[in-house]
Kinemage of the C-alpha trace (Angstrom):
@kinemage 1
@onewidth
@group {chain A} dominant
@subgroup {mainchain}
@vectorlist {calphas} color= white
{ca unk a 1} P 48.808 -0.774 -23.684
{ca unk a 2} L 47.373 1.349 -20.882
{ca unk a 3} L 43.755 2.413 -21.326
{ca unk a 4} L 42.540 5.386 -19.320
{ca unk a 5} L 38.866 5.820 -18.547
{ca unk a 6} L 37.484 9.294 -18.011
{ca unk a 7} L 34.910 8.559 -15.311
{ca unk a 8} L 33.680 12.123 -15.397
{ca unk a 9} L 32.888 11.831 -19.087
{ca unk a 10} L 31.207 8.481 -18.570
{ca unk a 11} L 29.004 9.856 -15.794
{ca unk a 12} L 27.912 12.717 -18.051
{ca unk a 13} L 26.107 10.318 -20.368
{ca unk a 14} L 22.339 10.169 -19.822
{ca unk a 15} L 21.086 7.273 -17.730
{ca unk a 16} L 19.436 4.478 -19.681
{ca unk a 17} L 15.640 4.315 -19.483
{ca unk a 18} L 14.221 2.232 -16.638
{ca unk a 19} L 11.546 -0.369 -17.372
{ca unk a 20} L 8.155 -0.091 -15.672
{ca unk a 21} L 8.694 -3.005 -13.250
{ca unk a 22} L 12.044 -1.691 -12.018
{ca unk a 23} L 10.490 1.727 -11.593
{ca unk a 24} L 7.547 0.286 -9.688
{ca unk a 25} L 9.834 -1.566 -7.262
{ca unk a 26} L 11.962 1.574 -6.871
{ca unk a 27} L 8.857 3.502 -5.834
{ca unk a 28} L 7.679 0.848 -3.415
{ca unk a 29} L 10.566 -1.311 -2.163
{ca unk a 30} L 9.702 -4.939 -1.451
{ca unk a 31} L 11.424 -7.170 1.091
{ca unk a 32} L 11.063 -10.923 0.769
{ca unk a 33} L 11.169 -13.467 3.589
{ca unk a 34} L 11.185 -17.259 3.396
{ca unk a 35} L 9.420 -18.474 6.542
{ca unk a 36} L 8.788 -22.179 6.082
{ca unk a 37} L 9.628 -25.190 3.969
{ca unk a 38} L 6.829 -27.756 4.024
{ca unk a 39} L 7.718 -31.378 3.220
{ca unk a 40} L 4.592 -33.491 3.542
{ca unk a 41} L 3.177 -36.841 2.565
{ca unk a 42} L -0.570 -37.020 1.907
{ca unk a 43} L -2.894 -36.464 3.600
{ca unk a 44} L -1.900 -32.990 4.749
{ca unk a 45} L -3.470 -29.579 5.212
{ca unk a 46} L -2.227 -26.008 5.810
{ca unk a 47} L -4.570 -23.395 7.297
{ca unk a 48} L -2.987 -19.974 6.870
{ca unk a 49} L -4.433 -16.979 8.689
{ca unk a 50} L -4.950 -13.607 7.121
{ca unk a 51} L -1.660 -11.811 6.498
{ca unk a 52} L -0.593 -8.824 8.538
{ca unk a 53} L -1.082 -5.370 6.961
{ca unk a 54} L 1.569 -4.764 4.329
{ca unk a 55} L 2.295 -8.468 3.749
{ca unk a 56} L 1.637 -10.546 0.624
{ca unk a 57} L 1.965 -14.303 1.220
{ca unk a 58} L 3.556 -16.517 -1.396
{ca unk a 59} L 3.908 -20.275 -1.927
{ca unk a 60} L 6.297 -21.966 -4.380
{ca unk a 61} L 5.571 -25.635 -5.116
{ca unk a 62} L 8.858 -27.497 -5.562
{ca unk a 63} L 7.456 -30.988 -6.115
{ca unk a 64} L 4.127 -32.752 -5.891
{ca unk a 65} L 0.879 -30.795 -5.974
{ca unk a 66} L -1.468 -28.828 -3.735
{ca unk a 67} L -5.063 -27.639 -3.857
{ca unk a 68} L -5.713 -24.001 -2.974
{ca unk a 69} L -8.987 -23.070 -1.333
{ca unk a 70} L -9.527 -19.348 -1.108
{ca unk a 71} L -13.201 -18.460 -1.559
{ca unk a 72} L -12.365 -14.741 -1.577
{ca unk a 73} L -10.383 -15.023 -4.826
{ca unk a 74} L -12.091 -17.848 -6.688
{ca unk a 75} L -12.843 -21.576 -6.848
{ca unk a 76} L -10.390 -24.268 -5.689
{ca unk a 77} L -7.280 -24.479 -7.864
{ca unk a 78} L -4.659 -27.200 -8.177
{ca unk a 79} L -1.044 -26.077 -8.023
{ca unk a 80} L 1.701 -28.269 -9.428
{ca unk a 81} L 5.487 -28.304 -9.286
{ca unk a 82} L 6.857 -25.045 -10.633
{ca unk a 83} L 3.819 -22.947 -9.695
{ca unk a 84} L 4.320 -19.783 -7.646
{ca unk a 85} L 1.245 -18.406 -5.899
{ca unk a 86} L 0.810 -14.826 -4.687
{ca unk a 87} L -2.233 -13.622 -2.765
{ca unk a 88} L -2.013 -9.797 -2.862
{ca unk a 89} L -5.065 -9.217 -0.601
{ca unk a 90} L -3.439 -11.433 2.050
{ca unk a 91} L -6.687 -13.307 2.661
{ca unk a 92} L -6.845 -16.393 4.876
{ca unk a 93} L -6.549 -19.524 2.762
{ca unk a 94} L -6.153 -23.304 2.880
{ca unk a 95} L -3.780 -25.591 1.015
{ca unk a 96} L -4.242 -29.373 1.105
{ca unk a 97} L -3.496 -32.538 -0.840
{ca unk a 98} L -6.998 -32.852 -2.276
{ca unk a 99} L -7.794 -36.308 -0.895
{ca unk a 100} L -10.362 -35.144 1.643
{ca unk a 101} L -8.843 -37.464 4.280
{ca unk a 102} L -8.050 -36.154 7.769
{ca unk a 103} L -4.538 -34.664 7.646
{ca unk a 104} L -1.589 -36.263 9.382
{ca unk a 105} L -0.288 -33.928 12.090
{ca unk a 106} L 2.784 -31.922 11.117
{ca unk a 107} L 5.740 -31.074 13.303
{ca unk a 108} L 8.183 -28.222 12.876
{ca unk a 109} L 11.892 -28.176 13.477
{ca unk a 110} L 13.994 -25.042 13.394
{ca unk a 111} L 16.969 -25.144 11.079
{ca unk a 112} L 19.738 -22.586 11.011
{ca unk a 113} L 18.138 -20.604 8.190
{ca unk a 114} L 14.548 -21.787 7.767
{ca unk a 115} L 11.928 -23.731 9.701
{ca unk a 116} L 11.107 -27.163 8.243
{ca unk a 117} L 7.569 -28.508 8.685
{ca unk a 118} L 7.153 -32.264 8.157
{ca unk a 119} L 4.592 -34.984 8.735
{ca unk a 120} L 4.528 -38.776 8.687
{ca unk a 121} L 2.094 -39.085 5.786
{ca unk a 122} L 2.779 -41.976 3.438
{ca unk a 123} L 0.897 -40.695 0.401
{ca unk a 124} L 2.064 -38.496 -2.467
{ca unk a 125} L 4.929 -36.270 -1.426
{ca unk a 126} L 4.778 -32.486 -1.628
{ca unk a 127} L 7.604 -29.994 -1.109
{ca unk a 128} L 6.770 -26.294 -0.916
{ca unk a 129} L 8.378 -22.997 0.129
{ca unk a 130} L 6.161 -20.569 2.038
{ca unk a 131} L 7.045 -16.941 2.642
{ca unk a 132} L 5.876 -13.353 2.381
{ca unk a 133} L 6.644 -10.123 0.634
{ca unk a 134} L 6.615 -7.121 2.966
{ca unk a 135} L 5.769 -3.576 1.912
{ca unk a 136} L 4.454 -0.582 3.774
{ca unk a 137} L 0.668 -1.010 4.220
{ca unk a 138} L -0.153 1.823 1.756
{ca unk a 139} L 2.056 0.238 -0.907
{ca unk a 140} L 0.464 -3.160 -0.300
{ca unk a 141} L -2.975 -1.596 -0.783
{ca unk a 142} L -1.732 -0.055 -4.012
{ca unk a 143} L -0.619 -3.448 -5.355
{ca unk a 144} L -3.865 -5.014 -4.205
{ca unk a 145} L -5.667 -2.571 -6.504
{ca unk a 146} L -3.412 -3.420 -9.450
{ca unk a 147} L -2.930 -7.165 -9.142
{ca unk a 148} L -5.501 -9.957 -9.264
{ca unk a 149} L -6.635 -11.408 -5.930
{ca unk a 150} L -4.917 -14.665 -6.900
{ca unk a 151} L -1.789 -14.603 -9.025
{ca unk a 152} L -0.261 -17.895 -10.174
{ca unk a 153} L 2.889 -17.934 -12.286
{ca unk a 154} L 3.731 -21.225 -13.986
{ca unk a 155} L 7.510 -21.524 -14.000
{ca unk a 156} L 7.330 -25.050 -15.396
{ca unk a 157} L 4.920 -24.186 -18.222
{ca unk a 158} L 6.625 -25.168 -21.478
{ca unk a 159} L 3.551 -24.606 -23.633
{ca unk a 160} L 3.283 -22.188 -26.519
{ca unk a 161} L 1.303 -19.746 -24.380
{ca unk a 162} L 4.494 -18.439 -22.800
{ca unk a 163} L 5.708 -15.300 -24.555
{ca unk a 164} L 9.240 -15.467 -23.138
{ca unk a 165} L 10.595 -18.911 -22.229
{ca unk a 166} L 13.759 -17.226 -20.869
{ca unk a 167} L 11.801 -15.754 -17.973
{ca unk a 168} L 10.388 -19.182 -17.176
{ca unk a 169} L 13.897 -20.638 -17.104
{ca unk a 170} L 15.139 -17.815 -14.856
{ca unk a 171} L 12.324 -18.323 -12.383
{ca unk a 172} L 12.850 -22.086 -12.378
{ca unk a 173} L 16.543 -21.551 -11.666
{ca unk a 174} L 15.791 -19.064 -8.892
{ca unk a 175} L 13.374 -21.417 -7.135
{ca unk a 176} L 15.881 -24.257 -7.512
{ca unk a 177} L 18.533 -22.113 -5.841
{ca unk a 178} L 16.130 -21.291 -2.990
{ca unk a 179} L 15.465 -25.001 -2.578
{ca unk a 180} L 19.181 -25.739 -2.351
{ca unk a 181} L 19.867 -22.918 0.106
{ca unk a 182} L 17.003 -24.013 2.361
{ca unk a 183} L 18.284 -27.597 2.443
{ca unk a 184} L 21.732 -26.785 3.833
{ca unk a 185} L 22.897 -24.788 6.824
{ca unk a 186} L 25.437 -22.581 5.106
{ca unk a 187} L 26.818 -19.354 6.471
{ca unk a 188} L 24.788 -16.384 5.261
{ca unk a 189} L 22.067 -18.578 3.772
{ca unk a 190} L 19.300 -16.765 5.662
{ca unk a 191} L 20.220 -13.440 4.094
{ca unk a 192} L 20.584 -15.205 0.755
{ca unk a 193} L 17.126 -16.762 0.996
{ca unk a 194} L 15.505 -13.432 1.831
{ca unk a 195} L 17.310 -11.712 -1.044
{ca unk a 196} L 16.203 -14.478 -3.407
{ca unk a 197} L 12.643 -14.082 -2.139
{ca unk a 198} L 12.738 -10.419 -3.121
{ca unk a 199} L 13.967 -11.356 -6.597
{ca unk a 200} L 11.157 -13.927 -6.738
{ca unk a 201} L 8.615 -11.099 -6.519
{ca unk a 202} L 9.975 -9.307 -9.581
{ca unk a 203} L 10.400 -12.479 -11.637
{ca unk a 204} L 6.903 -13.705 -10.786
{ca unk a 205} L 5.369 -10.436 -11.991
{ca unk a 206} L 7.516 -10.551 -15.115
{ca unk a 207} L 6.468 -14.109 -15.892
{ca unk a 208} L 2.778 -13.361 -15.284
{ca unk a 209} L 2.906 -10.317 -17.563
{ca unk a 210} L 4.700 -12.348 -20.259
{ca unk a 211} L 1.897 -14.912 -20.399
{ca unk a 212} L -0.287 -14.806 -23.484
{ca unk a 213} L -3.327 -14.473 -21.218
{ca unk a 214} L -2.056 -12.069 -18.578
{ca unk a 215} L -4.207 -11.498 -15.480
{ca unk a 216} L -6.347 -8.438 -15.005
{ca unk a 217} L -5.178 -4.975 -13.997
{ca unk a 218} L -1.659 -3.706 -14.563
{ca unk a 219} L -0.371 -7.049 -15.863
{ca unk a 220} L -3.093 -7.133 -18.519
{ca unk a 221} L -2.052 -3.678 -19.674
{ca unk a 222} L 1.579 -4.804 -19.872
{ca unk a 223} L 0.400 -7.664 -22.070
{ca unk a 224} L -0.254 -5.159 -24.883
{ca unk a 225} L 3.198 -4.708 -26.491
{ca unk a 226} L 2.109 -1.682 -28.511
{ca unk a 227} L 1.323 0.184 -25.282
{ca unk a 228} L 4.769 -0.510 -23.791
{ca unk a 229} L 6.264 2.881 -24.801
{ca unk a 230} L 3.435 4.742 -23.075
{ca unk a 231} L 3.657 2.638 -19.927
{ca unk a 232} L 7.431 3.059 -19.738
{ca unk a 233} L 7.175 6.805 -20.269
{ca unk a 234} L 4.573 7.261 -17.534
{ca unk a 235} L 6.579 5.303 -14.983
{ca unk a 236} L 9.874 6.978 -15.912
{ca unk a 237} L 8.382 10.480 -15.702
{ca unk a 238} L 5.622 10.025 -13.111
{ca unk a 239} L 5.308 13.733 -12.268
{ca unk a 240} L 4.615 14.704 -15.867
{ca unk a 241} L 1.008 15.332 -16.880
{ca unk a 242} L 1.002 13.093 -19.943
{ca unk a 243} L -1.639 13.919 -22.524
{ca unk a 244} L -3.465 11.448 -24.697
{ca unk a 245} L -1.914 12.768 -27.944
{ca unk a 246} L 1.597 12.451 -26.469
{ca unk a 247} L 1.051 8.839 -25.452
{ca unk a 248} L -0.542 8.031 -28.777
{ca unk a 249} L 2.497 9.407 -30.620
{ca unk a 250} L 4.849 7.316 -28.467
{ca unk a 251} L 2.906 4.177 -29.414
{ca unk a 252} L 2.324 5.140 -33.050
{ca unk a 253} L -1.369 4.613 -32.442
{ca unk a 254} L -4.440 6.794 -32.758
{ca unk a 255} L -5.743 8.539 -29.666
{ca unk a 256} L -8.997 6.578 -29.844
{ca unk a 257} L -7.143 3.232 -29.979
{ca unk a 258} L -4.986 4.091 -26.971
{ca unk a 259} L -8.009 5.244 -24.969
{ca unk a 260} L -9.944 2.051 -25.804
{ca unk a 261} L -6.956 -0.149 -24.892
{ca unk a 262} L -6.377 1.455 -21.494
{ca unk a 263} L -9.949 2.066 -20.377
{ca unk a 264} L -10.941 -0.102 -17.411
{ca unk a 265} L -7.580 -1.834 -17.031
{ca unk a 266} L -6.261 0.295 -14.172
{ca unk a 267} L -8.008 1.797 -11.155
{ca unk a 268} L -8.627 5.523 -11.260
{ca unk a 269} L -6.767 5.790 -7.941
{ca unk a 270} L -3.342 5.067 -9.430
{ca unk a 271} L -2.025 8.633 -9.414
{ca unk a 272} L -3.427 9.402 -5.983
{ca unk a 273} L -1.970 6.213 -4.523
{ca unk a 274} L 1.508 6.864 -5.874
{ca unk a 275} L 1.363 10.563 -5.136
{ca unk a 276} L 0.622 10.068 -1.466
{ca unk a 277} L 1.821 6.605 -0.550
{ca unk a 278} L 4.995 6.266 -2.593
{ca unk a 279} L 6.272 9.782 -2.113
{ca unk a 280} L 6.140 10.369 -5.868
{ca unk a 281} L 3.393 11.099 -8.356
{ca unk a 282} L 1.978 8.173 -10.249
{ca unk a 283} L 1.558 8.325 -14.007
{ca unk a 284} L -1.039 10.998 -14.556
{ca unk a 285} L -1.917 9.637 -17.951
{ca unk a 286} L -3.352 6.498 -16.353
{ca unk a 287} L -6.125 8.348 -14.566
{ca unk a 288} L -6.846 10.625 -17.472
{ca unk a 289} L -6.949 7.865 -20.057
{ca unk a 290} L -9.067 5.666 -17.828
{ca unk a 291} L -11.846 8.196 -18.115
{ca unk a 292} L -10.943 9.671 -21.477
{ca unk a 293} L -9.908 13.015 -19.928
{ca unk a 294} L -6.680 14.884 -20.468
{ca unk a 295} L -6.781 17.655 -17.894
{ca unk a 296} L -4.754 17.775 -14.691
{ca unk a 297} L -7.940 18.951 -13.017
{ca unk a 298} L -9.425 15.448 -13.259
{ca unk a 299} L -6.476 13.796 -11.532
{ca unk a 300} L -6.388 16.485 -8.852
{ca unk a 301} L -10.036 15.803 -8.064
{ca unk a 302} L -9.240 12.086 -7.806
{ca unk a 303} L -6.462 12.813 -5.328
{ca unk a 304} L -8.725 15.059 -3.252
{ca unk a 305} L -11.500 12.443 -3.108
{ca unk a 306} L -9.090 9.745 -1.926
{ca unk a 307} L -7.138 11.722 0.667
{ca unk a 308} L -9.555 14.545 1.605
{ca unk a 309} L -7.033 17.248 0.745
{ca unk a 310} L -5.642 18.932 -2.321
{ca unk a 311} L -2.593 17.793 -4.263
{ca unk a 312} L -1.063 21.223 -3.669
{ca unk a 313} L -0.859 20.463 0.031
{ca unk a 314} L 1.508 17.549 -0.717
{ca unk a 315} L 4.045 19.715 -2.564
């Protein structure tokens, strides 16, 4: 039996709604790059300089453990196999084995697709992927405002604190694939590794927002399931001046409850940052709810303070 599809009719159907994370990445495209695979035996130490503007460094621990020292974002923290670290501010930081012993010198060798850094240390082994996510500098500043200074996603966390074990399994599988691709010199592997790095960004944010104790900022807001309809609506219709009553109706919550839930979780600069830097308006409701105001005048003033010109001049 021959089945005919009317493509015109299919294309006339409304597009499905886009989730907030997909919308965010659409507004500020991210490119991922895997720069280095570190295979060390203790003692070892990595001193990483401050990232270039627009870059967010990442580290994915494949095996073993590492101690992060980054005074700008908090006290030392031990990372174990399965942990993915993002440093949105791009601050200089140190990773080491934690022994305090002088590190054994490392040497680098260039593979076809990735540079391998190794040492002759005889202690505990550590295997780690090091790379960066690249955005335009304004978009990187935007994410720096929204994300914590130190974001660690635990792909190997099988505890009850994980809201969605499926995301954990997906991230574990992705990192495993990156490990395999970096270990062989296959045709097209470099492009594959960079594409997987980009996917790593989205999955890491998804996993962090799924955690029972999500970090501060945007991810903490996402951690409130009842606010999901409002967040999705604001990102899917960023140019709309959402009012507090409208968002409350979407969430089946009172206006006071919505205002209390949102207050202080997002910077007041969100609309201005999107409106100028991303080429599209950010959710207006975020600014207005952050201060308990519902007028477009408030968000226009915020834009003017940030960019020293009126919103009308951007239209």
